[in-house]
C-alpha positions, 0 to 999 in steps of 0.5 A: 468552482465545480468539483467532480467526485467519481465515487459516492462517499457516505452522506456525512462526508458529502455534507461536511464538504458542502458545509465547510466550502459553501462557495464550491459546487460539489457533484458526487457520482456513483462511478466514472461513467455517470461523471463523464457528462460533467468532466468537461466542466470540473475544475477539480476531480476527486477519484479513488485512483483506478477509474480515470483514463487518458480519454477522461483527462482529455475531455476534462478541459477545465481541470487543474487538480486531481485529488486521489483519495488513496495512496496507490497511483499505478493506474493513473494516466500520468502521461495525459495528466502531465501534458495538460499540466494538471497537478495531482495529490493523494492520500499518502500517509493514511495507511501507515497505522493500519498497515503497520499494525497488520504487519506486526500482527502477522509477525506475532501470529507467525512467531506464536503459531496461532494458525496452528493453535486455532486449528487445534482448537477446532479439532479439540486437540490439546498440544503444546508441542508447537515451534513457537518463537519470538520477534524480540531481537529478530532482524526485520528488513523493510523494502520501502522506508516511506510513511508505512515502512517507517511506522512498521519500523517504529513499532518493531523497535518496541520489540527491540527488533533490528530494523533495516530499511530500503529506499531509493537513496540509502538516506538514513531515516528515524527508527531504522538501524541501517538503510540500504538501497534497491541495489544493495539490499541483497546482501542483507537477505541471509540475515533477515528473519522477516522481509516486509515489502511496502514498495510501490509499483514502479518500473524499478520495482516491478518483478524485482524479486527473483528466485535467487533472492529467495534462495539467499533467505534463511530457510526459516525466513518469513516474507510479507508483501503488503505493497504491490502484487507485481513486486514478484512474479507468481511463478517465483512465489510458487517455486519458492514454496515448492522448493521450501526455500523459506519458512512462510509467505504472507500475501495481501496484494496480487497481480490480479484482484480479486484472486480467482478461487482456482488460483494455486496460492489458496491451497499452496503449503507455505502461503497465507492469502489475505484479501488486500485488507491491510489498509482497510479501517474505519478511519480510512475515509475520515483521514483521506477527506481530512487531507482533501479538505486541507488541500482544498483550503489551500487551493481556494486561497491560492496558496502553495503548501499542498499536502502530498503533491505527486511527481508526475514523471516519477508517478509517486 
């Protein structure tokens, strides 16, 4: 069996795979261009999920399985993949710890006005006149109640926050006080102190938030997007801040990345930009390759208990 990786992981990961599966031929390439010459011979393709095109899938004559070492799948050529009957797995779940910690960190630093505190320190200004608050018993609305949303909810419960989730079915999940759907969450917006989105990019979620949604939020509400940048149009974000419809907006994901230096988000009052780093951690690759190894053992032994099998038609 020949496995083609379209990126070059650290030597320790390559060595571990080769030692763990001596019967497998692993070929690691720096990028998809280098990998193209071997794609026709690969039975398994390992990718970060942003480099494969329909042409690559069509030339992969022997491919049976694609492992995506990230959770994001919006750039995967699923139509071509589906036609060839290739199954796909990803690294869903590995982001929940860092992204949940990141979210709680943002809420705490907002409540404690730490950005202003740091500015005062730079200016050697001693002032205790800051409008600090607590996240204790605040209402948190989480758009996307999957692995990441569930971990945010679990941590939020430790602060005795009221946690309301949104998923596709409205089915109750652990750590949530209440569950809504994409069709019913609008009614909860006026009560939410923090609105966090971890929704994936799908036809149902693209540009789902409008100015009307922000108009229904509290003037003091905080919106945090760590899911996907196409959840809300940039013009909507700018209008919401210009009209001061809510207290603050934290953005870690964007329609186009990296965000250009001249983009108005950088200097807009009421917006904090972070460079898509909520999921970045030293444990990222170890967790991703752990899932891959477990699935490779399953695949090698012709078993069917794979982790994180993707529904090709739904795209997640």
